[in-house]
C-alpha positions in Angstrom: 5.9 -8.4 8.2 8.2 -7.9 5.5 9.7 -4.5 4.2 8.5 -2.9 0.6 11.3 -4.4 -1.7 13.7 -2.0 -2.4 13.9 -0.2 -5.9 15.6 2.2 -7.5 12.4 4.6 -8.9 14.9 6.9 -11.1 16.4 4.1 -13.2 12.8 1.3 -13.0 14.5 -1.9 -15.4 11.2 -3.3 -15.2 7.7 -3.6 -15.8 7.5 -4.8 -11.7 10.0 -2.1 -10.2 7.7 0.9 -12.7 4.5 -0.6 -10.9 5.5 -0.6 -7.3 7.6 2.9 -8.1 3.8 4.0 -9.4 2.5 2.8 -6.2 4.8 4.4 -3.9 4.3 7.5 -6.2 0.4 7.4 -5.7 0.9 6.4 -1.8 2.5 9.6 -1.5 0.1 11.3 -3.3 -2.7 10.7 -1.5 -0.8 11.0 1.7 -0.2 14.8 0.9 -3.9 15.6 0.0 -5.4 15.1 4.1 -1.4 16.1 5.2 -2.2 18.6 8.8 -6.3 18.5 8.2 -8.8 17.0 10.8 -9.7 14.1 9.0 -6.5 12.5 8.5 -6.3 10.4 11.3 -10.1 8.7 10.4 -8.5 8.5 6.6 -5.4 6.8 7.5 -7.4 4.4 9.7 -10.0 3.6 7.3 -7.6 2.4 5.0 -5.3 0.2 7.7 -8.9 -0.8 8.5 -9.6 -1.9 4.6 -5.9 -3.3 3.9 -6.3 -5.3 6.9 -9.5 -7.0 6.4 -8.1 -7.5 2.8 -5.3 -9.0 4.0 -6.9 -11.2 6.3 -9.4 -12.5 3.3 -6.4 -13.7 1.2 -5.2 -15.8 4.4 -8.5 -17.1 4.8 -8.0 -17.5 1.4 -5.1 -19.3 0.6 -5.6 -21.9 4.4 -9.0 -23.1 3.1 -7.3 -24.0 0.4 -5.3 -27.0 2.2 
């Protein structure tokens, strides 16, 4: 799996860079909400399952095109 693009968020030049920085900020803030709590593993695994389902659907859709 490819790593996330490396962007200098202190000097984001394009809208794409700003979007990446905003997404990273959102992910970090969201993770802090559950940090150290007993529900953290449930939230983490639930998010990973959702991302896996989403990516699987994207891949299935891409391959059905051919």
